[in-house]
N, CA, C and O atoms as a DFTB+ gen file, in Angstrom:
612 C
 N C O
     1  1     -31.264     -87.290     131.283
     2  2     -31.217     -86.246     130.268
     3  2     -29.747     -85.884     130.024
     4  3     -28.979     -85.690     130.967
     5  1     -29.377     -85.797     128.763
     6  2     -28.000     -85.439     128.438
     7  2     -27.765     -83.951     128.692
     8  3     -28.706     -83.162     128.774
     9  1     -26.521     -83.597     128.812
    10  2     -26.167     -82.183     129.036
    11  2     -26.598     -81.345     127.840
    12  3     -27.098     -80.231     127.999
    13  1     -26.400     -81.888     126.641
    14  2     -26.804     -81.166     125.430
    15  2     -28.304     -80.867     125.469
    16  3     -28.728     -79.747     125.182
    17  1     -29.093     -81.865     125.820
    18  2     -30.546     -81.705     125.893
    19  2     -30.926     -80.685     126.977
    20  3     -31.844     -79.884     126.797
    21  1     -30.213     -80.730     128.088
    22  2     -30.452     -79.783     129.181
    23  2     -30.239     -78.342     128.698
    24  3     -31.051     -77.461     128.981
    25  1     -29.149     -78.112     127.971
    26  2     -28.872     -76.764     127.456
    27  2     -29.883     -76.349     126.394
    28  3     -30.257     -75.178     126.335
    29  1     -30.329     -77.266     125.563
    30  2     -31.352     -76.944     124.565
    31  2     -32.633     -76.488     125.255
    32  3     -33.237     -75.490     124.862
    33  1     -33.044     -77.225     126.288
    34  2     -34.244     -76.846     127.041
    35  2     -34.055     -75.493     127.725
    36  3     -34.959     -74.657     127.732
    37  1     -32.883     -75.292     128.291
    38  2     -32.557     -74.035     128.958
    39  2     -32.661     -72.866     127.976
    40  3     -33.239     -71.828     128.299
    41  1     -32.103     -73.037     126.783
    42  2     -32.146     -71.956     125.779
    43  2     -33.581     -71.668     125.341
    44  3     -33.928     -70.510     125.110
    45  1     -34.407     -72.683     125.223
    46  2     -35.813     -72.480     124.836
    47  2     -36.567     -71.716     125.924
    48  3     -37.386     -70.848     125.623
    49  1     -36.292     -72.038     127.181
    50  2     -36.933     -71.325     128.283
    51  2     -36.476     -69.867     128.334
    52  3     -37.269     -68.973     128.629
    53  1     -35.212     -69.637     128.049
    54  2     -34.683     -68.267     127.986
    55  2     -35.420     -67.475     126.906
    56  3     -35.830     -66.338     127.138
    57  1     -35.587     -68.074     125.727
    58  2     -36.263     -67.392     124.617
    59  2     -37.688     -67.022     125.004
    60  3     -38.137     -65.912     124.718
    61  1     -38.396     -67.930     125.646
    62  2     -39.770     -67.647     126.077
    63  2     -39.782     -66.522     127.112
    64  3     -40.605     -65.610     127.034
    65  1     -38.872     -66.590     128.077
    66  2     -38.778     -65.541     129.103
    67  2     -38.541     -64.173     128.461
    68  3     -39.203     -63.197     128.816
    69  1     -37.598     -64.100     127.516
    70  2     -37.278     -62.821     126.883
    71  2     -38.434     -62.320     126.028
    72  3     -38.731     -61.125     126.030
    73  1     -39.080     -63.208     125.307
    74  2     -40.227     -62.796     124.491
    75  2     -41.328     -62.223     125.387
    76  3     -41.919     -61.193     125.063
    77  1     -41.600     -62.884     126.504
    78  2     -42.612     -62.384     127.439
    79  2     -42.190     -61.050     128.050
    80  3     -43.024     -60.168     128.247
    81  1     -40.908     -60.900     128.348
    82  2     -40.403     -59.682     128.987
    83  2     -40.525     -58.452     128.094
    84  3     -40.805     -57.355     128.577
    85  1     -40.318     -58.631     126.812
    86  2     -40.272     -57.480     125.915
    87  2     -41.532     -57.302     125.087
    88  3     -41.611     -56.395     124.259
    89  1     -42.505     -58.155     125.302
    90  2     -43.730     -58.095     124.519
    91  2     -44.471     -56.768     124.687
    92  3     -45.093     -56.283     123.742
    93  1     -44.410     -56.194     125.859
    94  2     -45.187     -54.987     126.122
    95  2     -44.323     -53.738     126.327
    96  3     -44.808     -52.726     126.834
    97  1     -43.072     -53.804     125.943
    98  2     -42.198     -52.640     126.066
    99  2     -42.492     -51.691     124.909
   100  3     -42.749     -52.126     123.786
   101  1     -42.452     -50.411     125.192
   102  2     -42.697     -49.455     124.118
   103  2     -41.718     -48.288     124.103
   104  3     -41.865     -47.382     123.282
   105  1     -40.735     -48.285     124.975
   106  2     -39.748     -47.214     125.014
   107  2     -38.488     -47.678     124.295
   108  3     -37.572     -48.222     124.911
   109  1     -38.454     -47.460     123.005
   110  2     -37.296     -47.854     122.202
   111  2     -36.359     -46.655     122.115
   112  3     -36.745     -45.578     121.660
   113  1     -35.128     -46.860     122.557
   114  2     -34.136     -45.790     122.515
   115  2     -33.408     -45.798     121.170
   116  3     -33.139     -44.747     120.589
   117  1     -33.092     -47.007     120.687
   118  2     -32.383     -47.132     119.416
   119  2     -32.653     -48.512     118.836
   120  3     -33.022     -49.440     119.556
   121  1     -32.468     -48.636     117.537
   122  2     -32.530     -49.938     116.884
   123  2     -31.570     -49.941     115.716
   124  3     -31.266     -48.899     115.134
   125  1     -31.099     -51.131     115.383
   126  2     -30.122     -51.256     114.306
   127  2     -30.179     -52.673     113.749
   128  3     -30.532     -53.620     114.451
   129  1     -29.833     -52.796     112.504
   130  2     -29.814     -54.090     111.830
   131  2     -28.379     -54.599     111.765
   132  3     -27.446     -53.830     111.533
   133  1     -28.216     -55.887     111.968
   134  2     -26.892     -56.500     111.942
   135  2     -26.981     -57.813     111.186
   136  3     -27.900     -58.600     111.414
   137  1     -26.052     -58.053     110.303
   138  2     -25.993     -59.338     109.611
   139  2     -24.789     -60.084     110.158
   140  3     -23.637     -59.702     109.947
   141  1     -25.095     -61.163     110.868
   142  2     -24.030     -61.986     111.441
   143  2     -23.647     -63.070     110.441
   144  3     -24.490     -63.845     109.989
   145  1     -22.365     -63.109     110.104
   146  2     -21.801     -64.160     109.258
   147  2     -20.722     -64.839     110.083
   148  3     -19.804     -64.178     110.569
   149  1     -20.823     -66.169     110.248
   150  2     -19.801     -66.877     111.035
   151  2     -18.397     -66.591     110.517
   152  3     -18.192     -66.443     109.312
   153  1     -17.439     -66.514     111.423
   154  2     -16.059     -66.177     111.058
   155  2     -15.502     -67.091     109.976
   156  3     -14.748     -66.648     109.109
   157  1     -15.871     -68.359     110.026
   158  2     -15.347     -69.325     109.051
   159  2     -15.824     -69.023     107.630
   160  3     -15.230     -69.508     106.667
   161  1     -16.884     -68.231     107.487
   162  2     -17.441     -67.940     106.160
   163  2     -17.184     -66.510     105.706
   164  3     -17.493     -66.163     104.566
   165  1     -16.634     -65.688     106.565
   166  2     -16.389     -64.293     106.194
   167  2     -15.347     -64.219     105.091
   168  3     -14.398     -65.003     105.054
   169  1     -15.541     -63.277     104.209
   170  2     -14.605     -63.111     103.103
   171  2     -15.036     -63.869     101.856
   172  3     -14.489     -63.650     100.775
   173  1     -16.014     -64.761     101.997
   174  2     -16.558     -65.493     100.849
   175  2     -17.824     -64.777     100.404
   176  3     -18.735     -64.558     101.202
   177  1     -17.877     -64.419      99.146
   178  2     -19.002     -63.633      98.658
   179  2     -20.340     -64.339      98.843
   180  3     -21.331     -63.703      99.204
   181  1     -20.377     -65.637      98.600
   182  2     -21.646     -66.358      98.717
   183  2     -22.132     -66.457     100.168
   184  3     -23.299     -66.768     100.411
   185  1     -21.251     -66.196     101.122
   186  2     -21.616     -66.291     102.536
   187  2     -22.625     -65.221     102.948
   188  3     -23.300     -65.370     103.967
   189  1     -22.732     -64.161     102.177
   190  2     -23.694     -63.110     102.516
   191  2     -25.117     -63.678     102.524
   192  3     -25.983     -63.188     103.248
   193  1     -25.351     -64.721     101.708
   194  2     -26.670     -65.335     101.654
   195  2     -26.894     -66.305     102.824
   196  3     -28.021     -66.734     103.069
   197  1     -25.836     -66.641     103.531
   198  2     -25.941     -67.556     104.667
   199  2     -25.914     -66.809     105.995
   200  3     -25.960     -67.423     107.061
   201  1     -25.841     -65.495     105.927
   202  2     -25.809     -64.690     107.141
   203  2     -27.149     -64.673     107.842
   204  3     -28.178     -65.004     107.254
   205  1     -27.127     -64.288     109.094
   206  2     -28.340     -64.152     109.891
   207  2     -28.620     -62.665     110.045
   208  3     -27.813     -61.930     110.614
   209  1     -29.746     -62.232     109.546
   210  2     -30.144     -60.832     109.594
   211  2     -30.924     -60.608     110.898
   212  3     -31.964     -61.227     111.122
   213  1     -30.410     -59.724     111.747
   214  2     -30.994     -59.515     113.072
   215  2     -31.293     -58.033     113.261
   216  3     -30.476     -57.170     112.939
   217  1     -32.471     -57.760     113.785
   218  2     -32.847     -56.399     114.146
   219  2     -32.739     -56.300     115.666
   220  3     -33.411     -57.030     116.394
   221  1     -31.884     -55.385     116.138
   222  2     -31.626     -55.229     117.572
   223  2     -32.238     -53.933     118.077
   224  3     -32.145     -52.891     117.429
   225  1     -32.869     -54.012     119.250
   226  2     -33.495     -52.857     119.881
   227  2     -32.848     -52.601     121.230
   228  3     -32.472     -53.536     121.938
   229  1     -32.723     -51.335     121.579
   230  2     -32.305     -50.927     122.916
   231  2     -33.554     -50.396     123.609
   232  3     -34.052     -49.318     123.286
   233  1     -34.047     -51.173     124.566
   234  2     -35.209     -50.783     125.356
   235  2     -34.731     -50.219     126.688
   236  3     -34.878     -50.871     127.721
   237  1     -34.177     -49.053     126.678
   238  2     -33.763     -48.398     127.913
   239  2     -32.741     -49.174     128.712
   240  3     -32.893     -49.347     129.921
   241  1     -31.702     -49.643     128.045
   242  2     -30.624     -50.345     128.731
   243  2     -30.672     -51.853     128.602
   244  3     -29.777     -52.536     129.103
   245  1     -31.684     -52.394     127.949
   246  2     -31.792     -53.830     127.696
   247  2     -31.894     -54.048     126.192
   248  3     -32.577     -53.307     125.485
   249  1     -31.207     -55.069     125.722
   250  2     -31.210     -55.393     124.293
   251  2     -32.252     -56.459     124.008
   252  3     -32.419     -57.403     124.780
   253  1     -32.948     -56.300     122.898
   254  2     -33.913     -57.287     122.420
   255  2     -33.651     -57.489     120.929
   256  3     -33.477     -56.517     120.193
   257  1     -33.622     -58.738     120.483
   258  2     -33.312     -59.047     119.084
   259  2     -34.450     -59.798     118.407
   260  3     -35.109     -60.647     119.005
   261  1     -34.653     -59.461     117.158
   262  2     -35.609     -60.170     116.313
   263  2     -34.826     -60.735     115.131
   264  3     -34.093     -60.014     114.455
   265  1     -34.991     -62.017     114.898
   266  2     -34.343     -62.665     113.763
   267  2     -35.218     -62.435     112.537
   268  3     -36.389     -62.813     112.519
   269  1     -34.644     -61.820     111.525
   270  2     -35.380     -61.479     110.307
   271  2     -35.401     -62.682     109.349
   272  3     -34.683     -63.657     109.573
   273  1     -36.217     -62.622     108.283
   274  2     -36.254     -63.735     107.323
   275  2     -34.874     -64.011     106.727
   276  3     -34.054     -63.109     106.560
   277  1     -34.649     -65.268     106.418
   278  2     -33.347     -65.708     105.927
   279  2     -33.022     -65.136     104.544
   280  3     -33.890     -65.012     103.680
   281  1     -31.753     -64.796     104.365
   282  2     -31.286     -64.319     103.065
   283  2     -31.015     -65.496     102.125
   284  3     -30.865     -65.309     100.917
   285  1     -30.952     -66.697     102.679
   286  2     -30.605     -67.875     101.879
   287  2     -31.627     -68.166     100.783
   288  3     -31.327     -68.893      99.836
   289  1     -32.814     -67.614     100.900
   290  2     -33.828     -67.846      99.861
   291  2     -33.387     -67.295      98.504
   292  3     -33.934     -67.685      97.473
   293  1     -32.407     -66.395      98.495
   294  2     -31.897     -65.828      97.253
   295  2     -30.691     -66.594      96.705
   296  3     -30.267     -66.357      95.574
   297  1     -30.154     -67.491      97.486
   298  2     -28.900     -68.164      97.125
   299  2     -29.030     -69.023      95.865
   300  3     -28.116     -69.045      95.042
   301  1     -30.139     -69.723      95.704
   302  2     -30.284     -70.606      94.553
   303  2     -30.220     -69.820      93.243
   304  3     -29.605     -70.282      92.282
   305  1     -30.840     -68.648      93.187
   306  2     -30.742     -67.798      91.997
   307  2     -29.288     -67.433      91.728
   308  3     -28.834     -67.423      90.584
   309  1     -28.580     -67.138      92.791
   310  2     -27.165     -66.800      92.723
   311  2     -26.379     -67.920      92.043
   312  3     -25.517     -67.656      91.206
   313  1     -26.673     -69.153      92.397
   314  2     -25.971     -70.316      91.852
   315  2     -26.449     -70.634      90.441
   316  3     -25.637     -70.817      89.533
   317  1     -27.776     -70.700      90.255
   318  2     -28.354     -71.113      88.977
   319  2     -27.997     -70.182      87.820
   320  3     -27.684     -70.643      86.722
   321  1     -28.045     -68.902      88.061
   322  2     -27.836     -67.933      86.986
   323  2     -26.381     -67.765      86.579
   324  3     -26.099     -67.278      85.484
   325  1     -25.460     -68.158      87.439
   326  2     -24.050     -67.976      87.126
   327  2     -23.627     -66.511      87.142
   328  3     -22.569     -66.153      86.624
   329  1     -24.448     -65.690      87.729
   330  2     -24.159     -64.253      87.794
   331  2     -23.679     -63.890      89.197
   332  3     -24.188     -62.961      89.823
   333  1     -22.704     -64.629      89.668
   334  2     -22.228     -64.475      91.035
   335  2     -21.915     -63.025      91.402
   336  3     -22.402     -62.504      92.405
   337  1     -21.117     -62.406      90.594
   338  2     -20.664     -61.053      90.902
   339  2     -21.818     -60.056      90.897
   340  3     -21.875     -59.170      91.750
   341  1     -22.737     -60.195      89.941
   342  2     -23.868     -59.274      89.836
   343  2     -24.771     -59.387      91.066
   344  3     -25.112     -58.378      91.683
   345  1     -25.158     -60.615      91.421
   346  2     -26.023     -60.806      92.587
   347  2     -25.351     -60.316      93.862
   348  3     -25.983     -59.661      94.692
   349  1     -24.080     -60.631      94.014
   350  2     -23.352     -60.214      95.211
   351  2     -23.340     -58.692      95.330
   352  3     -23.643     -58.146      96.391
   353  1     -22.992     -58.011      94.245
   354  2     -22.926     -56.547      94.271
   355  2     -24.296     -55.927      94.535
   356  3     -24.415     -54.972      95.303
   357  1     -25.334     -56.477      93.890
   358  2     -26.674     -55.933      94.076
   359  2     -27.183     -56.135      95.504
   360  3     -27.763     -55.221      96.091
   361  1     -26.971     -57.320      96.061
   362  2     -27.413     -57.558      97.429
   363  2     -26.632     -56.689      98.405
   364  3     -27.200     -56.138      99.348
   365  1     -25.344     -56.569      98.179
   366  2     -24.513     -55.730      99.053
   367  2     -24.987     -54.271      98.988
   368  3     -25.086     -53.602     100.017
   369  1     -25.277     -53.787      97.784
   370  2     -25.767     -52.425      97.603
   371  2     -27.141     -52.256      98.262
   372  3     -27.401     -51.247      98.918
   373  1     -28.012     -53.247      98.083
   374  2     -29.342     -53.201      98.693
   375  2     -29.236     -53.109     100.212
   376  3     -29.898     -52.281     100.837
   377  1     -28.401     -53.959     100.800
   378  2     -28.253     -53.971     102.256
   379  2     -27.661     -52.661     102.771
   380  3     -27.994     -52.215     103.869
   381  1     -26.793     -52.050     101.986
   382  2     -26.183     -50.788     102.380
   383  2     -27.216     -49.657     102.406
   384  3     -27.231     -48.845     103.331
   385  1     -28.078     -49.609     101.386
   386  2     -29.017     -48.489     101.269
   387  2     -30.371     -48.748     101.921
   388  3     -31.150     -47.810     102.091
   389  1     -30.668     -49.964     102.283
   390  2     -31.957     -50.278     102.897
   391  2     -31.779     -50.758     104.336
   392  3     -32.588     -51.533     104.846
   393  1     -30.748     -50.303     104.962
   394  2     -30.462     -50.675     106.345
   395  2     -31.509     -50.063     107.269
   396  3     -31.870     -48.893     107.141
   397  1     -31.980     -50.873     108.191
   398  2     -32.956     -50.411     109.171
   399  2     -32.169     -49.910     110.372
   400  3     -31.466     -50.684     111.022
   401  1     -32.282     -48.627     110.669
   402  2     -31.464     -48.112     111.757
   403  2     -32.015     -46.807     112.303
   404  3     -32.488     -45.950     111.558
   405  1     -31.945     -46.678     113.601
   406  2     -32.196     -45.424     114.301
   407  2     -31.277     -45.464     115.499
   408  3     -31.682     -45.858     116.593
   409  1     -30.055     -45.061     115.292
   410  2     -29.043     -45.217     116.328
   411  2     -28.446     -43.884     116.723
   412  3     -27.312     -43.564     116.364
   413  1     -29.203     -43.124     117.452
   414  2     -28.677     -41.866     117.970
   415  2     -27.532     -42.157     118.931
   416  3     -26.534     -41.438     118.976
   417  1     -27.702     -43.227     119.695
   418  2     -26.669     -43.650     120.637
   419  2     -26.533     -45.168     120.526
   420  3     -27.087     -45.896     121.349
   421  1     -25.804     -45.654     119.520
   422  2     -25.756     -47.088     119.254
   423  2     -24.821     -47.871     120.176
   424  3     -24.589     -49.059     119.954
   425  1     -24.289     -47.225     121.195
   426  2     -23.280     -47.879     122.023
   427  2     -23.729     -49.215     122.598
   428  3     -22.979     -50.189     122.534
   429  1     -24.931     -49.286     123.156
   430  2     -25.379     -50.523     123.783
   431  2     -25.563     -51.629     122.738
   432  3     -25.201     -52.779     122.989
   433  1     -26.106     -51.300     121.604
   434  2     -26.291     -52.289     120.541
   435  2     -24.929     -52.760     120.039
   436  3     -24.723     -53.959     119.851
   437  1     -24.011     -51.843     119.824
   438  2     -22.655     -52.200     119.400
   439  2     -21.979     -53.073     120.445
   440  3     -21.318     -54.053     120.103
   441  1     -22.139     -52.725     121.711
   442  2     -21.567     -53.541     122.784
   443  2     -22.147     -54.957     122.763
   444  3     -21.427     -55.937     122.960
   445  1     -23.463     -55.050     122.522
   446  2     -24.071     -56.379     122.465
   447  2     -23.458     -57.207     121.342
   448  3     -23.127     -58.375     121.549
   449  1     -23.302     -56.624     120.162
   450  2     -22.788     -57.413     119.034
   451  2     -21.327     -57.801     119.236
   452  3     -20.908     -58.866     118.783
   453  1     -20.558     -56.969     119.896
   454  2     -19.188     -57.366     120.256
   455  2     -19.224     -58.523     121.259
   456  3     -18.450     -59.474     121.157
   457  1     -20.132     -58.423     122.222
   458  2     -20.324     -59.502     123.200
   459  2     -20.749     -60.796     122.493
   460  3     -20.215     -61.868     122.778
   461  1     -21.698     -60.688     121.583
   462  2     -22.191     -61.862     120.863
   463  2     -21.083     -62.528     120.042
   464  3     -20.951     -63.752     120.041
   465  1     -20.294     -61.715     119.347
   466  2     -19.201     -62.258     118.525
   467  2     -18.239     -63.080     119.386
   468  3     -17.754     -64.124     118.950
   469  1     -17.968     -62.620     120.587
   470  2     -17.102     -63.358     121.511
   471  2     -17.829     -64.593     122.054
   472  3     -17.255     -65.680     122.110
   473  1     -19.079     -64.421     122.447
   474  2     -19.887     -65.504     123.014
   475  2     -20.006     -66.689     122.057
   476  3     -19.828     -67.836     122.466
   477  1     -20.302     -66.419     120.803
   478  2     -20.598     -67.484     119.834
   479  2     -19.353     -68.283     119.456
   480  3     -19.472     -69.420     118.999
   481  1     -18.168     -67.715     119.637
   482  2     -16.938     -68.435     119.281
   483  2     -16.663     -69.612     120.208
   484  3     -15.841     -70.470     119.887
   485  1     -17.337     -69.665     121.349
   486  2     -17.141     -70.784     122.277
   487  2     -17.803     -72.067     121.789
   488  3     -17.574     -73.144     122.340
   489  1     -18.615     -71.943     120.764
   490  2     -19.329     -73.102     120.238
   491  2     -18.706     -73.486     118.904
   492  3     -18.289     -72.622     118.133
   493  1     -18.648     -74.747     118.644
   494  2     -18.014     -75.251     117.415
   495  2     -19.033     -75.394     116.295
   496  3     -19.251     -76.483     115.765
   497  1     -19.632     -74.309     115.959
   498  2     -20.643     -74.303     114.907
   499  2     -22.039     -74.380     115.493
   500  3     -22.306     -75.172     116.396
   501  1     -22.908     -73.564     114.979
   502  2     -24.297     -73.516     115.420
   503  2     -25.160     -73.714     114.184
   504  3     -24.979     -73.034     113.175
   505  1     -26.095     -74.646     114.269
   506  2     -26.963     -74.888     113.118
   507  2     -27.900     -73.710     112.890
   508  3     -28.196     -72.938     113.803
   509  1     -28.349     -73.596     111.668
   510  2     -29.277     -72.541     111.301
   511  2     -30.549     -72.629     112.157
   512  3     -31.105     -71.605     112.555
   513  1     -31.001     -73.850     112.435
   514  2     -32.215     -74.066     113.209
   515  2     -32.062     -73.623     114.670
   516  3     -33.043     -73.237     115.305
   517  1     -30.855     -73.677     115.194
   518  2     -30.629     -73.343     116.599
   519  2     -30.037     -71.960     116.822
   520  3     -29.878     -71.547     117.971
   521  1     -29.707     -71.236     115.770
   522  2     -29.078     -69.921     115.913
   523  2     -29.912     -68.992     116.798
   524  3     -29.366     -68.304     117.661
   525  1     -31.210     -68.969     116.592
   526  2     -32.108     -68.108     117.366
   527  2     -31.906     -68.319     118.866
   528  3     -31.856     -67.353     119.627
   529  1     -31.791     -69.576     119.291
   530  2     -31.669     -69.880     120.718
   531  2     -30.320     -69.441     121.293
   532  3     -30.245     -69.020     122.447
   533  1     -29.276     -69.536     120.506
   534  2     -27.970     -69.046     120.954
   535  2     -27.980     -67.517     121.028
   536  3     -27.396     -66.925     121.936
   537  1     -28.642     -66.896     120.073
   538  2     -28.791     -65.441     120.089
   539  2     -29.525     -64.998     121.353
   540  3     -29.126     -64.029     122.000
   541  1     -30.585     -65.699     121.698
   542  2     -31.360     -65.362     122.892
   543  2     -30.569     -65.631     124.172
   544  3     -30.688     -64.878     125.139
   545  1     -29.767     -66.688     124.190
   546  2     -28.923     -66.942     125.361
   547  2     -27.937     -65.796     125.556
   548  3     -27.732     -65.336     126.679
   549  1     -27.330     -65.338     124.474
   550  2     -26.388     -64.216     124.567
   551  2     -27.106     -62.954     125.030
   552  3     -26.589     -62.209     125.862
   553  1     -28.285     -62.717     124.495
   554  2     -29.088     -61.558     124.897
   555  2     -29.394     -61.614     126.394
   556  3     -29.288     -60.606     127.092
   557  1     -29.769     -62.783     126.877
   558  2     -30.082     -63.002     128.297
   559  2     -28.872     -62.702     129.168
   560  3     -28.981     -61.988     130.165
   561  1     -27.725     -63.243     128.795
   562  2     -26.502     -63.043     129.586
   563  2     -26.029     -61.594     129.532
   564  3     -25.479     -61.081     130.506
   565  1     -26.241     -60.940     128.405
   566  2     -25.835     -59.547     128.244
   567  2     -26.710     -58.616     129.087
   568  3     -26.213     -57.657     129.677
   569  1     -27.993     -58.898     129.140
   570  2     -28.944     -57.999     129.789
   571  2     -28.969     -58.067     131.309
   572  3     -29.360     -57.099     131.962
   573  1     -28.561     -59.187     131.879
   574  2     -28.717     -59.361     133.321
   575  2     -27.390     -59.699     133.976
   576  3     -26.612     -60.497     133.454
   577  1     -27.137     -59.078     135.133
   578  2     -25.931     -59.415     135.885
   579  2     -26.112     -60.782     136.553
   580  3     -27.216     -61.327     136.571
   581  1     -25.043     -61.320     137.091
   582  2     -25.057     -62.679     137.659
   583  2     -26.122     -62.860     138.728
   584  3     -26.794     -63.891     138.760
   585  1     -26.285     -61.878     139.602
   586  2     -27.276     -61.994     140.683
   587  2     -28.687     -62.085     140.108
   588  3     -29.488     -62.911     140.544
   589  1     -28.987     -61.235     139.130
   590  2     -30.321     -61.246     138.515
   591  2     -30.539     -62.544     137.725
   592  3     -31.641     -63.091     137.726
   593  1     -29.508     -63.029     137.061
   594  2     -29.610     -64.307     136.331
   595  2     -30.011     -65.429     137.283
   596  3     -30.878     -66.243     136.965
   597  1     -29.384     -65.467     138.437
   598  2     -29.700     -66.515     139.418
   599  2     -31.139     -66.389     139.908
   600  3     -31.824     -67.397     140.086
   601  1     -31.600     -65.166     140.125
   602  2     -32.997     -64.966     140.543
   603  2     -33.964     -65.469     139.482
   604  3     -34.935     -66.155     139.803
   605  1     -33.714     -65.144     138.254
   606  2     -34.592     -65.526     137.159
   607  2     -34.614     -67.031     136.977
   608  3     -35.672     -67.637     136.806
   609  1     -33.428     -67.625     137.015
   610  2     -33.329     -69.076     136.807
   611  2     -33.942     -69.800     137.986
   612  3     -33.963     -71.031     138.012
């Protein structure tokens, strides 16, 4: 088995473990929506449609993330209509006013996203199909200290 394949399997097992762990949690302290856009695409208006929309929850000191439906489904209209500026402004306005958030104390969620931004830079590009697994790996590493990680693994 190649190292790449080993890590892919590892990330899938992490995702299953986290899904099972948080399936029955009901004490939500805070939640917030985050749109992750890779650094290489930031500053480009069309990149907003390539972002990953993530809903993050703080379950009493542990972070759990749900990957929301892709924004890319709107990109073709953006291109076909030639109304780049209009679509960009409208989507930006929509995201600003329809943000999902209850962050009385957003510190842990903010800390996670800072951690994730650093974590993801170690990889030379992540495919859209595999983003979920990298997100879950970061969530796993963020939530558990080294000793607990070893126990779980």
